[in-house]
DOFIZA-504974 format. One record per residue (C-alpha): residue number from 1; x negated, y negated, z. Coordinates in steps of 0.05 Angstrom, whole numbers. Layout:
ATOM seq      u      v      w
ATOM NUM      X      Y      Z
...
// end
This chain:
ATOM seq      u      v      w
ATOM   1     24    443    247
ATOM   2     85    483    227
ATOM   3     82    534    171
ATOM   4    139    504    131
ATOM   5    104    438    122
ATOM   6     45    473     90
ATOM   7     86    468     25
ATOM   8     72    393     25
ATOM   9     20    369    -24
ATOM  10     -9    318     23
ATOM  11    -33    373     70
ATOM  12    -71    405     12
ATOM  13   -102    337     -4
ATOM  14   -124    329     68
ATOM  15   -157    397     74
ATOM  16   -196    388     10
ATOM  17   -221    320     34
ATOM  18   -240    351    102
ATOM  19   -280    406     68
ATOM  20   -315    358     20
ATOM  21   -340    315     77
ATOM  22   -357    374    123
ATOM  23   -311    355    180
ATOM  24   -331    414    224
ATOM  25   -304    379    286
ATOM  26   -234    385    258
ATOM  27   -191    445    272
ATOM  28   -118    460    257
ATOM  29    -71    505    296
ATOM  30    -15    531    251
ATOM  31     48    559    283
ATOM  32     65    616    236
ATOM  33    136    635    253
ATOM  34    160    642    181
ATOM  35    219    594    192
ATOM  36    236    524    172
ATOM  37    299    482    179
ATOM  38    335    512    120
ATOM  39    318    586    126
ATOM  40    258    633    123
ATOM  41    197    601     92
ATOM  42    186    655     40
ATOM  43    257    646     13
ATOM  44    250    570     11
ATOM  45    182    572    -22
ATOM  46    137    634    -23
ATOM  47     68    614      0
ATOM  48      5    651     19
ATOM  49    -17    599     70
ATOM  50    -78    634     98
ATOM  51   -104    649     28
ATOM  52    -98    575     11
ATOM  53   -142    555     70
ATOM  54   -193    609     53
ATOM  55   -194    585    -19
ATOM  56   -205    514      5
ATOM  57   -268    540     42
ATOM  58   -241    530    112
ATOM  59   -259    581    165
ATOM  60   -196    619    185
ATOM  61   -181    652    252
ATOM  62   -118    692    265
ATOM  63    -83    708    330
ATOM  64    -34    766    322
ATOM  65      7    745    383
ATOM  66     13    670    386
ATOM  67     50    677    453
ATOM  68    -13    707    485
ATOM  69    -46    647    517
ATOM  70   -110    685    532
ATOM  71   -119    702    458
ATOM  72   -108    629    438
ATOM  73   -156    605    492
ATOM  74   -211    652    469
ATOM  75   -202    630    397
ATOM  76   -204    557    415
ATOM  77   -267    571    456
ATOM  78   -301    601    396
ATOM  79   -284    539    355
ATOM  80   -308    492    411
ATOM  81   -375    530    416
ATOM  82   -378    534    339
ATOM  83   -385    609    349
ATOM  84   -356    621    281
ATOM  85   -384    648    216
ATOM  86   -379    581    180
ATOM  87   -391    523    228
ATOM  88   -399    473    171
ATOM  89   -327    465    150
ATOM  90   -261    456    187
ATOM  91   -231    515    224
ATOM  92   -159    537    221
ATOM  93   -125    580    274
ATOM  94    -63    618    252
ATOM  95    -18    637    311
ATOM  96     35    689    294
ATOM  97     97    670    334
ATOM  98    172    682    341
ATOM  99    215    620    340
ATOM 100    260    619    401
ATOM 101    218    672    436
ATOM 102    250    696    501
ATOM 103    321    672    485
ATOM 104    359    730    456
ATOM 105    409    692    413
ATOM 106    357    642    387
ATOM 107    301    688    365
ATOM 108    287    684    290
ATOM 109    350    643    277
ATOM 110    335    586    227
ATOM 111    395    545    248
ATOM 112    363    531    316
ATOM 113    303    497    282
ATOM 114    337    430    290
ATOM 115    405    445    322
ATOM 116    426    417    389
ATOM 117    451    471    437
ATOM 118    520    468    466
ATOM 119    522    463    542
ATOM 120    539    536    551
ATOM 121    483    557    503
ATOM 122    433    511    537
ATOM 123    448    540    605
ATOM 124    441    610    579
ATOM 125    376    594    544
ATOM 126    346    563    607
ATOM 127    368    623    648
ATOM 128    340    675    599
ATOM 129    274    639    593
ATOM 130    268    635    668
ATOM 131    261    559    667
ATOM 132    323    544    707
ATOM 133    366    586    754
ATOM 134    421    572    772
ATOM 135    448    538    709
ATOM 136    446    462    718
ATOM 137    507    417    716
ATOM 138    499    381    650
ATOM 139    552    329    667
ATOM 140    509    297    721
ATOM 141    477    231    697
ATOM 142    404    238    681
ATOM 143    349    186    671
ATOM 144    329    171    599
ATOM 145    257    186    583
ATOM 146    223    130    546
ATOM 147    176    155    492
ATOM 148    143     89    475
ATOM 149    102     67    534
ATOM 150     83     -6    542
ATOM 151     27    -24    494
ATOM 152     35     39    452
ATOM 153     34      1    387
ATOM 154     -8    -59    405
ATOM 155    -51    -84    347
ATOM 156   -120    -54    343
ATOM 157   -176   -103    353
ATOM 158   -214   -114    289
ATOM 159   -290   -115    289
ATOM 160   -322   -182    281
ATOM 161   -327   -192    205
ATOM 162   -374   -240    170
ATOM 163   -338   -264    107
ATOM 164   -397   -300     77
ATOM 165   -399   -358     28
ATOM 166   -347   -357    -28
ATOM 167   -374   -352    -99
ATOM 168   -354   -404   -150
ATOM 169   -341   -385   -222
ATOM 170   -352   -446   -266
ATOM 171   -310   -478   -321
ATOM 172   -306   -433   -382
ATOM 173   -327   -370   -344
ATOM 174   -286   -310   -367
ATOM 175   -279   -246   -326
ATOM 176   -225   -203   -296
ATOM 177   -202   -210   -224
ATOM 178   -222   -140   -205
ATOM 179   -294   -155   -223
ATOM 180   -292   -214   -176
ATOM 181   -262   -167   -124
ATOM 182   -319   -118   -133
ATOM 183   -370   -174   -124
ATOM 184   -337   -195    -58
ATOM 185   -336   -123    -33
ATOM 186   -410   -116    -46
ATOM 187   -422   -181     -9
ATOM 188   -380   -159     50
ATOM 189   -418    -93     54
ATOM 190   -486   -128     55
ATOM 191   -462   -175    110
ATOM 192   -426   -125    155
ATOM 193   -451    -55    143
ATOM 194   -521    -64    169
ATOM 195   -518    -11    224
ATOM 196   -508     64    225
ATOM 197   -434     55    238
ATOM 198   -405      9    184
ATOM 199   -349    -40    194
ATOM 200   -322    -44    123
ATOM 201   -299     21     91
ATOM 202   -282     34     18
ATOM 203   -234     86    -10
ATOM 204   -220    103    -83
ATOM 205   -183    158   -120
ATOM 206   -224    176   -180
ATOM 207   -225    105   -207
ATOM 208   -283     71   -170
ATOM 209   -312     43   -234
ATOM 210   -246     18   -261
ATOM 211   -228    -17   -195
ATOM 212   -299    -43   -187
ATOM 213   -317     -8   -122
ATOM 214   -381     21   -152
ATOM 215   -424    -37   -127
ATOM 216   -397    -27    -57
ATOM 217   -415     46    -61
ATOM 218   -486     32    -83
ATOM 219   -500    -14    -23
ATOM 220   -458     25     28
ATOM 221   -457     98      8
ATOM 222   -442    120     80
ATOM 223   -380     75     82
ATOM 224   -349     98     16
ATOM 225   -303    157      6
ATOM 226   -282    184    -61
ATOM 227   -218    222    -51
ATOM 228   -204    245   -121
ATOM 229   -133    242   -147
ATOM 230   -105    246    -76
ATOM 231    -71    179    -63
ATOM 232    -22    203    -10
ATOM 233    -77    228     36
ATOM 234   -121    168     22
ATOM 235    -66    117     41
ATOM 236    -54    154    106
ATOM 237   -128    162    121
ATOM 238   -141     88    109
ATOM 239    -84     71    157
ATOM 240   -110    118    211
ATOM 241   -181     91    206
ATOM 242   -155     19    211
ATOM 243   -129     38    280
ATOM 244   -200     58    300
ATOM 245   -230    -12    292
ATOM 246   -252     -5    219
ATOM 247   -233    -49    161
ATOM 248   -212     -2    104
ATOM 249   -204    -26     32
ATOM 250   -163     23    -10
ATOM 251   -164     10    -85
ATOM 252   -134     44   -145
ATOM 253    -86     27   -202
ATOM 254    -22     -5   -177
ATOM 255     22     52   -203
ATOM 256    -16    100   -158
ATOM 257    -30     54   -100
ATOM 258     42     28    -93
ATOM 259     93     69   -132
ATOM 260     64    137   -116
ATOM 261     47    123    -43
ATOM 262    105     80    -20
ATOM 263    125    126     37
ATOM 264     54    130     64
ATOM 265     51     53     66
ATOM 266    119     52    100
ATOM 267     91     97    155
ATOM 268     29     53    159
ATOM 269     76     -6    168
ATOM 270    113     30    224
ATOM 271     46     47    257
ATOM 272     22    -25    251
ATOM 273    -41     -7    215
ATOM 274    -89    -57    182
ATOM 275   -100    -31    112
ATOM 276   -128    -76     57
ATOM 277    -93    -47     -5
ATOM 278   -122    -79    -67
ATOM 279    -91    -53   -132
ATOM 280   -111    -68   -203
ATOM 281    -81    -56   -272
ATOM 282    -11    -75   -253
ATOM 283     48    -95   -297
ATOM 284     45    -99   -373
ATOM 285    -26   -123   -364
ATOM 286    -46    -49   -361
ATOM 287    -40    -55   -436
ATOM 288    -57      6   -477
ATOM 289    -48     54   -419
ATOM 290     27     48   -433
ATOM 291     92     62   -395
ATOM 292     68    115   -347
ATOM 293     16     67   -319
ATOM 294     58      4   -317
ATOM 295     73    -14   -245
ATOM 296    130    -64   -253
ATOM 297    161    -60   -184
ATOM 298    103    -74   -137
ATOM 299    135   -135   -105
ATOM 300    204   -103   -102
ATOM 301    176    -44    -64
ATOM 302    127    -78    -18
ATOM 303    177   -133      2
ATOM 304    215    -78     38
ATOM 305    157    -67     86
ATOM 306    166   -115    144
ATOM 307     93   -122    163
ATOM 308     59   -126     95
ATOM 309     30   -191     68
ATOM 310     30   -196     -9
ATOM 311    -20   -239    -47
ATOM 312    -28   -247   -123
ATOM 313    -92   -286   -141
ATOM 314    -92   -326   -205
ATOM 315   -165   -326   -224
ATOM 316   -234   -300   -201
ATOM 317   -245   -359   -154
ATOM 318   -179   -348   -117
ATOM 319   -191   -273   -117
ATOM 320   -258   -284    -82
ATOM 321   -227   -327    -28
ATOM 322   -166   -283    -16
ATOM 323   -208   -220     -8
ATOM 324   -253   -255     42
ATOM 325   -192   -279     80
ATOM 326   -159   -210     87
ATOM 327   -225   -178    107
ATOM 328   -223   -215    174
ATOM 329   -148   -220    183
ATOM 330   -101   -176    223
ATOM 331    -47   -137    188
ATOM 332    -31    -96    126
ATOM 333    -46   -133     61
ATOM 334    -31   -120    -12
ATOM 335    -71   -158    -63
ATOM 336    -52   -145   -136
ATOM 337    -85   -162   -201
ATOM 338    -81   -146   -274
ATOM 339   -131   -117   -323
ATOM 340   -145   -174   -371
ATOM 341   -205   -219   -372
ATOM 342   -182   -290   -356
ATOM 343   -211   -360   -351
ATOM 344   -219   -401   -288
ATOM 345   -158   -442   -270
ATOM 346   -171   -517   -274
ATOM 347   -138   -575   -237
ATOM 348   -113   -637   -273
ATOM 349   -183   -668   -272
ATOM 350   -211   -607   -309
ATOM 351   -249   -578   -249
ATOM 352   -241   -507   -221
ATOM 353   -179   -510   -178
ATOM 354   -201   -456   -129
ATOM 355   -273   -474   -119
ATOM 356   -310   -521    -73
ATOM 357   -273   -534     -7
ATOM 358   -210   -496    -28
ATOM 359   -186   -451     28
ATOM 360   -132   -399     16
ATOM 361    -74   -405     65
ATOM 362    -18   -354     68
ATOM 363     51   -383     55
ATOM 364     25   -443     16
ATOM 365     40   -453    -58
ATOM 366     -8   -495   -100
ATOM 367     19   -552   -142
ATOM 368    -27   -549   -203
ATOM 369     14   -599   -244
ATOM 370     70   -649   -228
ATOM 371    129   -663   -272
ATOM 372    201   -688   -270
ATOM 373    240   -645   -320
ATOM 374    232   -580   -283
ATOM 375    183   -533   -249
ATOM 376    149   -469   -272
ATOM 377    133   -420   -216
ATOM 378     85   -363   -230
ATOM 379     27   -323   -204
ATOM 380    -30   -278   -227
ATOM 381    -47   -270   -300
ATOM 382     16   -305   -325
ATOM 383     -1   -369   -289
ATOM 384    -47   -383   -348
ATOM 385     13   -377   -395
ATOM 386     52   -424   -350
ATOM 387     -2   -477   -353
ATOM 388     -7   -471   -429
ATOM 389     69   -477   -434
ATOM 390     69   -539   -390
ATOM 391     17   -572   -434
ATOM 392     56   -556   -498
ATOM 393    122   -580   -468
ATOM 394     90   -647   -452
ATOM 395     52   -654   -517
ATOM 396    104   -630   -567
ATOM 397    171   -642   -532
ATOM 398    159   -700   -484
ATOM 399    180   -656   -425
ATOM 400    138   -657   -361
ATOM 401    141   -595   -317
ATOM 402    110   -582   -250
ATOM 403     69   -517   -248
ATOM 404     64   -481   -181
ATOM 405     18   -422   -166
ATOM 406     58   -376   -119
ATOM 407     -3   -333   -101
ATOM 408     26   -321    -32
ATOM 409     88   -280    -46
ATOM 410     98   -258     25
ATOM 411    100   -304     63
ATOM 412    132   -348      9
ATOM 413    128   -424     10
ATOM 414    203   -438     14
ATOM 415    191   -512     25
ATOM 416    153   -517    -41
ATOM 417    209   -480    -77
ATOM 418    261   -529    -49
ATOM 419    219   -589    -68
ATOM 420    210   -562   -138
ATOM 421    285   -550   -143
ATOM 422    297   -625   -137
ATOM 423    281   -629   -211
ATOM 424    345   -589   -224
ATOM 425    310   -533   -262
ATOM 426    265   -476   -239
ATOM 427    233   -425   -286
ATOM 428    200   -365   -254
ATOM 429    151   -326   -297
ATOM 430    122   -259   -276
ATOM 431     93   -193   -301
ATOM 432    144   -155   -260
ATOM 433    215   -128   -262
ATOM 434    257   -189   -276
ATOM 435    308   -174   -221
ATOM 436    265   -156   -161
ATOM 437    204   -201   -160
ATOM 438    190   -275   -151
ATOM 439    254   -295   -187
ATOM 440    295   -257   -136
ATOM 441    257   -288    -78
ATOM 442    268   -358   -106
ATOM 443    342   -343   -116
ATOM 444    346   -323    -42
ATOM 445    313   -388    -21
ATOM 446    362   -430    -61
ATOM 447    421   -390    -36
ATOM 448    400   -394     37
ATOM 449    391   -470     31
ATOM 450    457   -478     -7
ATOM 451    420   -519    -59
ATOM 452    450   -522   -130
ATOM 453    395   -514   -181
ATOM 454    389   -481   -249
ATOM 455    344   -420   -243
ATOM 456    315   -383   -304
ATOM 457    282   -317   -286
ATOM 458    231   -294   -338
ATOM 459    204   -224   -326
ATOM 460    200   -154   -353
ATOM 461    268   -125   -372
ATOM 462    246    -56   -397
ATOM 463    186    -10   -398
ATOM 464    135    -37   -447
ATOM 465     99     -1   -503
ATOM 466     25     15   -508
ATOM 467    -10    -46   -535
ATOM 468    -49   -109   -521
ATOM 469    -21   -148   -461
ATOM 470    -12   -211   -504
ATOM 471     34   -173   -552
ATOM 472     73   -141   -494
ATOM 473     82   -209   -461
ATOM 474    107   -238   -527
ATOM 475    157   -182   -536
ATOM 476    186   -196   -466
ATOM 477    187   -272   -476
ATOM 478    140   -284   -417
ATOM 479     83   -315   -455
ATOM 480     74   -390   -465
ATOM 481    119   -391   -526
ATOM 482    175   -358   -487
ATOM 483    168   -407   -430
ATOM 484    168   -467   -478
ATOM 485    231   -441   -511
ATOM 486    267   -440   -444
ATOM 487    241   -509   -427
ATOM 488    267   -538   -492
ATOM 489    334   -503   -483
ATOM 490    339   -537   -414
ATOM 491    341   -606   -447
ATOM 492    391   -584   -500
ATOM 493    438   -555   -447
ATOM 494    429   -614   -400
ATOM 495    399   -572   -344
ATOM 496    346   -624   -324
ATOM 497    360   -683   -278
ATOM 498    306   -727   -307
// end
């Protein structure tokens, strides 16, 4: 590593994690040249780097002349033989160097950290360093070196995963989706982590009880890592391990697992990892935790990642089946859920809609109700409000609305959206930023198809207060009463075709 990047918080997170878990087969070599792309490191950000590593309980070696290969070789030999005073923790080798060593006009000049040399400078540098004499003709065509060899980013083979038998939560059963998630994780651990080397891994950041990973930890202690409040490192670590034929589940609150770690997931996406990111307490459903903990842009952010699948289960039964699905599926997955306890979703006959022979299929919306005056499209916790609104519209206002569960956000069921649009009115309802979630996706589908249809997008238009989710939903007009109001307005304004 370079010395300038030691300013980055994620490196501090990583070294603390390495010390906690006694990774004595890990060693770092730090090029200490006191320069970074802007200027000297101490003027950019004064930093006692060696002291930081000593304080973190790493064993630190120092080579005074980092250009002396014999000194470096001897130091690496000591590390390899574990001939050090503290063989339990990671070892760090500091090599004191001079940037641009051997080229007179480049030595200790920050501007050459990332600058391309002019032809005359390049020739002089090659000559002074003894790498090329005479000076080459830079105008001659040269072959381009390909960095990415064939197969460099081929998907890693997943271990064979037993997903087990889905649980069924009966009519009237009330629980939160993350409790159902925790039960599935426990089941997956019992089925797959029966040997010394586990297949399913669990990662949390100081919230294992809140995100219901505690049961997983109890039955698979050797497969669980508690990272503390170090989400950046954990997201990267989960991605790296997924490239080593493990199935990592990373769970925390959505504001930490999505908003705070977006760049780490972007890099995971680039590296074609296979992380199972399951985040709880999203949207206004975080309730009393208030504005700082409201993740209202999870779909808007994750939609930008080309390789991520996005699923939003509506009840414990669908949660159970979605988690089992992603455990054995290739790719990066985000599964989001709120905080509130909710009832089981029922079909029109009054039976659990996501029990029995129901199988979750990505890219498929579920038609829970059929109507002619319009269609309500929703997902997650607010699907319950959508169903209540549909019942009230039919009972009190003689308006029948289809209700669709859009649990698969990416891929989206565009065909179902277009079919629903034949009613002439679509109402999207979500615990999300009103302009960047499901409503925006539906608008894109309608625009791409050139289909005229009235679209009402109900969502969150400002940061909420601290309070009960039901009160926060009411304030934003995304509860059943708000949906009914829009449905009634549709008849008064002549928006429906029925």
